[in-house]
Structure formats: structure tokens, C-alpha cells
C-alpha positions, 0 to 999 in steps of 0.5 A: 714929309720930313724926318729930322735925322743925324744918321751917319754910318761914319764910313767912307762912301758906302755904295750899292756896288760895294755892298753887293760885292761883299756877298758870296756868289754861285757855287760852281764858277763858269768857264771864261768862254761860257760867260754870257755877254751882259745886257746893256743897262738903260735909265728909265723915265722915272729915273730921269724925272727923279733926277730932276726932282733931286736937282731942284731940292739939292740946288735950292734947299741944301744947307750949302746950295750949289748950282748944277752947272759945269763946275758941279758936273766935273765934281760929279764926274770925279765922284762917279768914277771913284765910286765905280773904280776907286782903286783904278783896277779896271779903267785905263787912261784911254777910257778916261779920255773916252769919258772926257766929253762927259766931264762937264756935261753931266749937268746937261744930262740931268737937265735934258733928262738924258742919262745915257752918258753915266749909264754908258760909263757903267756899261763900259765899266762892266765890260772892263770888269769882265775882261780883267776877271777873265784874265785873272782866271786864266792866270790861275792855270799858270804857276807863280814864281814866289822866289822873285823879289817883287811887290804889290801896291796895296792902295791905288786910289791915288795912282795914275790910270794904267796906260793900256791893257798890258799895264793892267794885265801886269797889275792883275798878275800881281794881284792874283799872285798876292791872293794865291800867296795869302791862301798858300801861307794859310796852308791851302793846297794848290788845287783848293787855292785854284778852285777858291780863287776861280770861284771868287773872281767868277762871283765878283763878275756875277755880282756886277752883272746882277746890278740893275738900272736902279743900282746904277742910278743910285750910284750916279745920284749918290755921286751928285749928292756927295759931290755937294757935301759928304753926308748928303745921299740919294736913296733908291726906294729899296735903300730907303726901306732898309734905312727905315728898318735901321731907324725903327729896329723892326720889320715884318717878316720871318726873323732871319738874317740871310746872306749869299752862300755860293748859289744859295741864299743861306740863313746866317742867324735866326733872330730870337722871338721871330716866327722862324725861331718860334717854329724851331725848324729853321737853323743857321746854315740852312739854304733857302731854295724856293719861296712861295706866297700863301698856303698854296701859292706856287714856290718860285725857285730862287737859286742864284737870285740876288740876295735882296730879291730873295729878301723882298719875297720873304718879307711881307705884311704881318699875318700873311703866310710865306712858304720856304723850301729849305735845303738843310745845312747838313744835306748835300746839293742833292739832299732832301728838301723840306717845306716850312710854312711861316706866318709873318710877324713884326720882328724886332732887330735887337742887335742895335738896341740899347743894352746894359751890363755891370762891371765890378771894379776893385779899388783897393779892396772896395768894390764899385759896381759900374753899370754900362749902357751900350747904345749902337745908334740913336734909333726911333720908329718915326712912323709909329710915333706919327701914328700916335703909337704910345709904345713906339721904339725909342733909344731914350725909352730903352735907356731910361728902362735900363737905367731903372734896372741898374738903379735896382741893381745898386750900381755906383756909377754909369758908363754910356758906351757910344763907341761906333755909334754913328748917330740917328735921330736928333730928338733922341739925342736931345731926349737922351741927354735929358735923362742925365740933366734937369731942364735946359738947352741941349744943342743949337741948330742953325739953318741956311738963312742963319736962324738959330733955334735951341733943342732943349730938355723940357722934362723936369728931373733926371733918370740918373743923377749919380757919377757918369762917364761917356765912352767915345771913339773916332767912329762916334758921330753926329747924335753921339757928339751932341750927347757927349758935348752937352754932357761935357758942357754941363760938367755932368760927366767925364768924357773918355776915349778918342776925339770923335768923328767931327760931324756937325750937320743935320740931315732931313729925309725928303720923300720925293714920291710924296712931294710928286704925289706918286701912288707907288714909290719910284723916285726914292728919298734924299737924305739932305743936309739942311742945318748945322748944329752947335754946342750949347757953349757956342762951339761946333763939333764940325771937323773938331769933334768932341775932345775927351777929358781922359784920352785913350790912344788914337786908333786912326789918324784924323786924315784917314777917317772922320770929317776932316778926311773929306775934301768938301766938308763944311768948315768949323765955325762958332755962334753965341753960347746958349743960356745954360748953367753948368751943374758941376765942375770936373776940372779939380778932379781931372788931373787926379783921374789922369794920374791914376789912369796912367799909373794903372795902365803903365802896369797893365799888360792887357793895356800894353797889348792894346797899345801894341795892337794899335801900333801894329794896325797903324803900321799895316795901314801905312804900308804902301806895298806888300812883298810877293816873295814867299820867304819874306811873307812867311817870315813876316807872317811868323813874326805876326803870329808869334806876337798874336800868340804871346798877347793871347797868352798874356790875356789868358794868364790875366783871366786865370788870375782873376777867375781864381781870385773871384772863386776865392772871394766867392767861397769866402763870402759863401756865395757867387761872385758879384756879376750880373747874368747879362754883364758880358763885356761888349765887343772891343771895337776900335776904328771902323769897318774901313780900318784894321780892327785891333779889337781881335786880330785873328790869323789870316786864312786868306778868305774873304767874307762869304767864302767861309762856311757859316759855322766857321764865320760864327766861330770867328765871331765868337772868338772876337766876342770872347775877347775882353774889352780892355777899353770898356774896363778901363773906362769903368776903372776911371769912373770908379776912381771918380767915385772913390775920390768923391766919397773921400773928399766932401768938398770935392763931392760938393763941386762935382755932384749935379744940383738936384731939383725936387723931382730928381730921382735920388740914387 
């Protein structure tokens, strides 16, 4: 019934509306006059009942229970409006006045099973979107004057609502002008710009009009849930299924990642080992125009369908047949279609699974082999575990296997890379910690009544007792913070990177259909905060996160991203420490590690580039407005492009020197350089999807996701992957410094080495 979760994607609210807008839309934009009027959406009886069930649990069993009253209604109202029109681009002050009557009546709407008010707000929102985008498309027929000195406001989240439609018209004139200027500076011709933007605005409206009653209900209920506390969410039945897939890293289907491309559902990537890959007949860029069930069932035309509706038809139970009508990538719209028959099977989504690599670090002529475990999430297949499946998918099991492989490769130390790991299973966080310590408490959990219990590692011995470092950033949250905090409190390893997110709460996933004994899923799930976790030293990661011993430059300010950026986050507090004993004392070595790190990075041009990129990214985020004067923007673009090319040249020179040195070493040794086949550096990920990614700054082509060809998108992704991960390499150097210091100082080694039991694995 309950799954204990610590799942936080560490992004600001991700709503179904924004998810759908990220996809590309139809191929040919419809003229404004031909745009059909939308159907008014209405709540269903099941949704009104689901709201009642959610209210019962949220108001009674939440860690911070809050009554559903007029005060909560106003919070829901604010959250709901923000989820619809966060940048104040569609509603006017008159619309806000029109909604005023509902501001303190949304509690009554839930109690009285009458959700007409929030649905009416959405229907007006859809009407306003159509009006604004119609106006935007009309503007494309007129020339813009790029010699005028005017600017466009980039962040309108705190701006006053436009007084009237005329004020919104002016706002959108500048918005469209900025979109045009970006494409113009990227070298696009006027005709291509006009076609690109006309399709963009038409697609935006189409994505809004594809939203159905379930989407609106989820958005409204999420507004209610997050108004209580940031990490409480409502998941519709479809969203709940996708959440389960993310946790178990597997699904039953054909093994293809899909995306919306013009009017088609296109194959973004074929997953290795899945039915599609094994057939050899489906490739990235192919378009799916029809889907049929079984060997002879009719093939339904899916051109123009919502992406998730197409996905629903393609997924299905293992062993069943699905037939896909394909328009190959190279074929034009009138090209020959092909029919592909596939037998569905279990598909593992390995992209988010734990991976290993090895970095060879040269320390004054001595090479240290540093193993890296990259863990994107703390995953576990809850259902398989409940069924008693001995081979259920588990982050801890995968990491333990990888540690064994790294031991066989004779690594000298291990870095656990938790950057951008937003959490996952509480059990996995506890068990993973147990791979690096002997028995003992890992985390303390307090419920709403004040009762405290410990989650402990009960298995004797450790899978790795050698030198250890944990690499974190601001997007490392929840379960990542439990692991990093325990490693730090035990003195088991050095924490490197940025202060973490600061999420110190535990969520349970409550299936309301199970509670209501519904035969089919109609109510959805609540991901509800029910506990707060504390470090074994008694402190909390809530708001404060985990502070590294070796700090790297901050990629984002705490008031921009992290728990402290939420207005309604729980406060920091502390409890009594658990009964545990430190296994090592890192304090004597930390000043030496810091000194070596600072000395090395002060002379490392790649690191200086990294710091400069962070500085530039912060300046961009701090920018409140942007010039719409072409000469000014061209000058700014040229300056940025010159800096980008200069940094790339520096990196290329460093790589060339290192390649030459590696070849020389290999020829001297009569063999190949010491590098594992799977030792490719991880993608440098700084910040999160809401923020400027300083890991790889590509030239601005003016396009949005879904507007590039899949081939072009893959090329850009490959460019990012090819970039050397300077942060990970420096973490490996720091751990190498620790190894070097320990080996040269036996007294220091005795203080730093974890005490081993008879059952420990000795490396």
C-alpha cells in the first residue's frame, strides 16, 4: 500500500502543462482564422471523488497537516495561477479580478464536489493563450525595426499583471521580436524565421488544446499538494505509471525513446537490447504513423496524436504483438510506409542505472587508478521485491557488482558521483551506505507524532574499505544527502563539490485506488510527506544540505535553487545523535587536501575555464532584460562566441598534450595507455535543467527543443558528451592526493583507515 520514497527531481515545479509544451507539434501551422474553437473541459465524477480522498489524507496524515479552509484556499489559488501562467504572459488584471471570487472558495469546491471553478479558470487560460498566439502569428507578417533601443523583460514571474489586452499586445510584440532576433543572429533567412516561428506558436497552442480533463485535474491537485509543502504531489494514473517506471528502470514495450516531431511521433533513440534494437529495422529519426495490436488487428492512424497517447498504444504486456507503420527518416511525407511487427518484452532503461569508469591520475610520476561509480538515482523495483523476485532491480545491488569489478581492476580509490541525483528509495540509501561501512545506524526518521526510529545497516562487513570520496552538487538531494551525510558523519570518506539541495523529508506513495478498492485506476496516487530524516549526528539536511569538506565553485545561488528557495519549506531542526562511532578522522588531512586542490586548480586552465563559465552563467541568470537592438545583441553574441572558441581552443590544446604524453608512455611501456574501455568521462553537469548548463555552452541557434532534426539534436548531445568532465577529474585528483598522503605517512594512515571487522573485504 505504501512505498517509502525520497524522490525529488530537484527542479522547480514540473507540471503536466510544461511537460507537454516541451514537445514539438504539427508540421504545417494552421492559419489563425482556421483554428478551431476549443472544447470546454469539465471535471469527471471520479475526479471530484479523488479530490475528496486526497483531502482526507493531506489534512490528517501529512507530516505538516493543514486544514482545507479559506486560508489554504488562497494558497491553492496562488499556486494554481502560477502553474497556469507563471510568467504573467496571458492573464490580465481584469482576469485576476474575475477570478477573485474563487480565491477563498476552492476549499468549498473540493468539499462540495464541484470543481467547476478551477476548470473555468483553465478554460479561460486556454482562450487567452489562443488570443495571444493568434496575435503573435499576425505580428510575423510585419517587419521589425531592430535599430530601436528597447529591451525585453526576461523574468516576469514577479511582474504585475498586464492592465489590459493592449499592454499584453506590447509585451508579446517584444517577445516575438526577441524570438525573431535570436534566429536572425543565428544566420536564418527571413522566410525561414517566419515559418519557424509561425509553426512554434501554432504548436504551442496545439499542445494546450491537447490537454484533457485529467491534465487539468492533476495541475489543480498539484497546486493543492504543493501549497502544503514543496515535495507533496498528486499523480494521475498515467503519471503514477511513469513514476513507477522511473523507479524500477524497466517497462514492457518495444524499447524505443519517442518524441514529438512536427505532426509525427518520431524515434529519438532505440534502446539497446530491446525488441526494436534486436529487430534491426527501427532507427532514430523514423516516424511512427500507425499502431496496430496483434498479428492482424487494424492499424490506427496516430499522426497528430499526443505523444503519451501513442506511447500507451505501443506499450503492452510482455509477449504480446504490436505492429508499427513506419515512415523512414530518409523518406519524404509521401514516402513509402513500412510495417514492422514486434513482440513486446521487458526493457531495461539503463540510462539511469549505476555505471563505472576508471580515471588514471598521475601524481608526481606515480599513477593512481581511481574508480568512479556514477549513480543518477536511488532506484528499486518495489513491485518485484514485494513479489519475492530475487533478482529485483536495485541501485545497491548494481553498485556492489560494479565495486567488485573495480576491485578486480586494482583501483586505488573510489569516487561515488551523486551530482544531479535527486533521490529515490530510502532503503537503497541505507543499503548503499552499508557497502562502505560495517554495521551501524545510517539515518534517523521522525514522524509527525515525534517518534524517532533508526534505519541501520545490519549486514556485517563492507564491499569497499579503501579510500573513498563522494562528489555532490546543488542538485544532489534527499537520498543522496542521506548517503553523503552518513559517509561524512562516520568519517568514512571526503565529501567534494557544492552544498547539496537541502531536502530532509520523506515521502510515502499512497495509491488512492487501493484505499478506495477501485478495480481500475481512476483516483491516482499521492506522494505525501510523512516524515523528516536526520543525520546520525542529530542534525538535519533540511534547508542546509550537506556541506563538502572540499568545496567547489557554487554554480547556483541558494535562493535560486534548492530547498531554501521554497517559501513553504519545513524549518531546520535537530534531534539527539544516534549511537555510532566514527571509523576514521579526516580532519588532519583536510588542510593538506585543500592546499593541493587550490595549488593545482590555480594553474589548471581547464579549471579556470570552468570557473569563468560559472561566472558567465550567473551573470546571464542575473540579467533582468535583454536588448532588442540588433547591433547591441550582435556585439554581445560576438563577445560570447569569442570566449567560447577561446575556451575550446584551450581544452583542445590540453587534450592534445595529454594524448601525446599517453602515446609516449604507451610506446615506452610497449603497450596501451592504462584506460578501461568503459572509462569514458561522465557528462559534466552543473546546476539543473532550470538553470544555465555551464557544462557545455553551445552556440545559440535560436531553436527550441523539438524544432531541430533528431540528427541535429544527437550531434549537439554528442558535443556535450565529448566535453571533458573537469569537475570529476579534479575529484579524482583530490582522492589521489589522499592516497598519496596516506601511503607516505603511516601515522596518518592509521587515523584515516576505517577499522575492519573479520568479515570485511580487504582490497
